[in-house]
C-alpha positions in Angstrom: 126.7 98.5 89.1 126.1 97.0 85.3 124.2 94.0 84.8 123.7 91.9 81.4 120.7 89.6 82.0 117.9 90.8 80.5 120.2 93.9 78.0 119.1 92.2 74.8 115.4 92.1 75.8 115.5 95.5 76.9 117.6 96.9 73.8 114.8 94.9 71.3 112.0 96.6 73.9 113.6 100.4 73.1 113.9 99.8 69.4 110.0 99.0 69.2 109.1 101.7 70.4 107.5 99.4 73.5 110.2 100.3 76.7 108.2 101.5 79.4 109.5 103.2 82.7 107.4 105.2 85.5 105.8 108.7 85.0 105.6 111.1 87.0 102.7 113.5 86.8 102.9 117.1 86.1 101.1 118.8 88.3 101.0 122.1 86.8 99.6 120.3 83.5 95.7 119.3 82.5 95.9 115.5 83.9 94.1 113.4 81.0 95.8 110.7 81.6 94.8 109.4 85.3 91.9 107.7 85.7 90.5 110.1 88.4 87.7 110.4 86.9 86.2 113.2 89.3 88.8 114.0 90.7 88.3 113.2 94.3 92.4 112.4 94.5 92.7 116.4 94.9 90.2 116.8 97.6 92.1 116.6 100.8 88.7 117.2 103.1 87.7 113.7 101.9 91.8 112.4 103.3 91.5 114.2 106.4 87.5 112.6 107.2 89.6 109.4 106.1 92.2 109.9 108.8 89.6 110.9 111.6 87.9 107.1 110.4 91.0 105.6 111.2 92.0 107.2 114.5 88.9 106.1 116.1 90.5 103.2 116.5 93.6 101.5 118.4 95.4 100.5 115.4 95.8 102.1 112.0 96.7 99.2 109.9 95.3 96.1 108.8 98.6 93.8 110.2 97.6 90.6 109.1 95.2 88.9 106.3 91.5 89.3 106.8 91.4 85.8 108.0 93.9 86.1 110.9 92.4 89.0 112.5 93.0 91.6 109.9 89.3 92.0 108.7 88.5 95.0 110.6 85.1 97.2 111.0 86.2 100.0 108.1 86.4 97.1 105.8 82.9 95.7 107.1 81.6 99.2 107.4 82.8 99.7 103.8 81.3 96.4 102.1 78.0 97.0 104.0 77.6 100.5 101.9 78.4 99.0 98.7 75.8 96.1 99.0 72.9 98.9 100.0 74.0 100.8 97.5 74.2 98.1 94.6 71.7 96.0 95.9 73.9 92.7 96.4 73.8 90.4 99.6 77.8 90.4 100.5 81.0 91.7 99.8 84.3 91.8 100.5 87.2 94.3 100.1 90.6 93.2 98.2 94.3 94.5 98.1 94.0 95.8 94.6 91.8 95.4 91.2 94.3 92.8 89.6 94.3 91.0 92.8 90.4 90.9 93.1 90.4 89.4 89.3 93.0 86.9 89.8 91.2 86.0 92.8 87.7 85.7 91.6 89.1 84.0 88.2 91.5 81.7 89.4 89.2 80.6 92.2 85.5 80.3 90.3 87.0 78.3 87.2 87.5 74.5 88.3 87.7 71.3 86.6 85.2 70.6 84.0 84.1 74.4 84.0 84.4 76.9 81.4 85.7 80.6 81.3 84.0 82.3 78.2 86.3 86.0 78.6 85.8 88.8 76.3 89.3 89.1 74.2 89.9 92.8 75.6 89.3 92.1 79.2 92.0 93.3 81.5 95.6 91.3 81.9 94.4 90.5 85.5 91.9 88.4 84.1 93.8 86.9 81.4 96.4 86.1 83.5 94.1 84.6 86.1 92.6 82.7 83.4 96.0 80.8 82.5 96.1 79.7 86.4 92.6 78.6 86.6 91.7 74.8 86.0 89.5 74.8 83.3 88.7 75.3 79.8 89.1 79.0 78.9 87.4 80.1 75.6 87.6 83.6 74.3 85.1 85.5 72.6 85.0 88.9 70.2 85.2 91.5 71.9 81.4 92.9 72.8 80.1 90.1 70.2 77.5 88.6 71.7 76.5 86.7 68.6 80.0 85.1 68.9 79.6 84.2 72.6 76.4 82.5 72.3 77.5 80.5 69.5 81.1 79.4 71.7 79.1 78.4 74.8 76.3 76.6 72.4 79.7 75.0 70.8 80.8 74.5 74.0 80.9 70.1 75.5 81.7 71.2 78.7 79.5 70.1 81.5 80.7 72.2 84.7 80.0 75.3 85.3 80.0 78.5 82.7 81.0 81.4 84.1 81.6 84.5 81.6 83.6 87.4 82.0 83.6 91.3 80.8 83.9 94.5 81.9 81.4 97.2 82.3 83.3 99.8 80.4 86.6 98.8 78.8 89.5 100.5 80.0 91.2 100.6 76.2 88.3 100.7 73.6 86.1 103.4 76.2 82.9 101.0 75.1 80.0 99.4 77.2 79.2 95.8 77.7 75.8 95.4 75.7 72.4 94.9 78.1 72.1 91.8 76.3 74.9 90.0 78.3 72.8 89.8 81.2 70.2 88.1 79.5 72.4 85.6 77.9 73.8 84.8 81.2 70.7 83.8 82.8 69.7 81.8 79.5 72.7 79.2 79.6 72.6 79.4 83.5 76.1 81.0 83.7 77.9 82.8 86.3 78.2 86.6 85.1 82.0 88.7 86.7 81.4 92.3 85.4 84.4 94.2 85.6 83.2 97.8 86.5 86.1 99.1 87.5 85.9 102.6 84.3 82.3 102.2 84.9 81.5 102.7 89.0 81.1 106.2 89.7 80.9 107.0 86.0 77.4 106.2 84.2 74.3 105.3 85.5 71.6 108.0 86.9 73.2 106.9 90.5 76.9 106.7 89.2 77.2 103.0 90.7 77.8 101.5 86.9 76.3 99.2 84.0 73.9 97.8 87.0 72.4 101.2 87.9 72.8 101.8 84.1 70.5 99.4 82.9 68.6 98.9 85.3 69.8 95.6 86.1 68.7 93.9 89.7 71.8 91.7 90.8 70.7 88.1 90.9 72.6 85.4 92.6 75.1 84.5 89.9 76.1 87.9 88.9 79.3 89.3 90.7 80.2 92.8 90.2 84.2 93.9 91.2 85.4 97.8 91.2 88.5 99.4 91.8 88.9 101.9 94.0 91.5 104.1 92.2 90.0 105.2 89.6 86.5 107.3 90.5 86.5 106.4 94.3 90.3 108.4 94.3 91.9 105.9 96.6 93.3 102.1 96.2 91.9 99.0 96.2 88.8 96.8 95.2 85.9 95.1 96.0 83.8 91.8 95.1 80.5 91.8 95.4 78.1 89.0 94.8 75.9 86.4 96.8 76.6 85.3 100.3 77.6 81.7 98.5 79.9 83.2 96.3 82.2 85.3 98.9 82.0 82.4 101.6 83.5 80.4 98.4 85.8 83.4 97.3 86.9 83.1 100.9 87.9 79.4 101.1 89.8 79.4 97.8 90.6 83.0 96.5 94.4 83.2 97.0 94.7 86.9 96.6 92.2 87.1 99.7 93.4 84.8 101.8 97.0 84.6 101.8 97.7 88.9 101.5 97.7 91.6 104.5 94.0 93.1 104.4 93.9 95.9 102.4 94.8 99.6 104.1 92.5 101.2 106.6 93.2 104.3 105.4 92.6 103.6 101.9 89.3 101.6 102.6 88.3 104.8 105.0 89.4 107.3 101.9 87.0 104.9 99.4 84.0 105.3 101.5 84.4 109.0 102.4 84.9 109.3 98.0 81.8 106.9 97.8 79.8 108.9 100.1 81.0 112.1 98.5 79.7 110.9 95.1 76.6 110.1 96.1 75.8 113.5 97.9 77.0 115.4 94.8 75.6 112.7 92.2 73.4 115.5 90.5 76.6 117.4 89.8 79.0 114.8 88.6 76.1 113.6 86.5 75.9 117.4 84.4 79.7 117.5 84.8 80.3 114.5 82.9 76.8 115.2 80.3 78.8 118.5 79.3 82.7 116.7 78.7 80.3 114.4 76.4 78.9 116.6 74.5 81.8 118.4 73.3 84.0 115.0 72.8 80.4 114.4 70.4 81.4 118.3 69.0 85.0 117.3 68.4 85.0 113.2 67.2 81.6 113.2 65.7 80.0 110.4 68.9 79.5 110.6 72.4 81.4 108.0 74.5 80.0 105.3 76.6 82.2 106.7 79.7 85.0 108.8 80.7 87.3 107.0 78.4 88.4 108.3 74.3 91.1 106.6 72.5 92.2 108.0 69.4 93.5 105.8 66.8 97.4 106.5 65.9 99.2 105.7 62.5 102.3 104.1 64.7 104.1 104.0 67.8 106.3 107.1 66.3 103.4 109.3 65.7 101.8 108.7 69.3 104.6 109.5 71.2 104.9 112.8 68.8 101.5 114.1 69.6 101.4 113.7 73.4 104.8 115.5 73.6 103.4 118.2 71.2 100.3 117.7 73.6 102.6 118.2 76.9 104.7 121.0 75.2 101.1 123.1 75.4 100.1 121.6 78.9 98.0 118.7 78.2 99.0 115.1 80.0 97.5 112.0 77.7 97.8 108.3 78.1 99.9 106.8 75.0 98.7 103.0 75.1 101.0 100.7 72.5 101.0 97.1 71.8 101.0 94.6 73.1 98.6 96.1 75.5 96.7 97.5 72.4 96.8 96.2 69.1 97.2 99.4 67.2 98.9 102.4 69.3 96.0 105.2 70.8 96.0 108.2 72.6 93.9 107.7 75.3 92.5 110.9 76.7 90.4 110.8 80.2 87.1 113.0 81.0 88.1 114.5 84.2 85.4 117.2 85.9 87.7 119.3 87.2 89.1 120.1 83.7 86.7 122.3 81.6 84.7 121.2 78.3 87.6 124.4 76.4 90.2 122.3 77.3 89.0 119.1 75.9 88.3 121.2 72.6 92.0 122.6 72.3 93.4 119.1 72.8 91.0 117.4 70.2 92.1 120.4 68.0 95.4 119.8 68.2 95.5 116.4 67.7 93.4 116.9 64.6 95.9 119.3 63.2 98.7 117.4 63.7 97.0 114.5 62.0 95.8 116.5 59.0 
């Protein structure tokens, strides 16, 4: 059936090299494109254990929202485990990282409040910012001086809320430790999106709070996803009991959505416990991979994301296709997601260092 409603827009996207379509991973290739950093998505034993967790109960789906009987012991157990390990007072599961960010920012930024958000924050946060009732101020990426100047210049009388990521999804760099001091100095609520840092950095692989040895305070909020290092799907929010209670009453994605899948939360719980148990092994593997990147590009990455700048979209697509022919899958990230196209190479602990050496050698040869 032919449709003409958006044909011009789609044609323009194709001409500019920005057209997207779903990509199915090649099971026979080296997957350096996904966010499955610790390769837990391949561990069938974790899936079997998760199924056993769910099978203990008379129902295997949440059936309704968290506030109409959908809250389940599997949700509660996982929240308690995360709070205990991360040192937070209270937690809440959420359907996805996008929903968690949307709920957090839209709910917390009230009239007369001001949100200060890093310009490279995830799209979910930017969408939420547009829905918020308060003023929104963006600051230059990881530029703490710019943030301080903008907070100083702000005349708002309400709450100050700062939103940053632990490890940024496109740049791959870590938020500076000073962000915690700035939040305390200005008595600001601090949201830290740990989607790409939980499970990948810190002596206990818990993220930037862990890496910087920060004890959570009442103004701190940690948000993370379950579809990356934890090998499942969904998200969580950790904070003070007061903030979680407020989100229960104001965050629309928590209130008006079916509670998260029991199997997904159980699977994430199994993954979380497995990472904790195998922490030393993972720390060693991660460091070996980082050493290879340092040898290849001259700089050790902060996390597991290695962006490679490309001169244009055409070159990025051609190099990705060349790598695919050699059996390597990498991500091609194009505008408007990023200002300039990049190849996004993900470090994964089940891929050997020699394969990463080969990928960067092939890229270097092609770029000349």
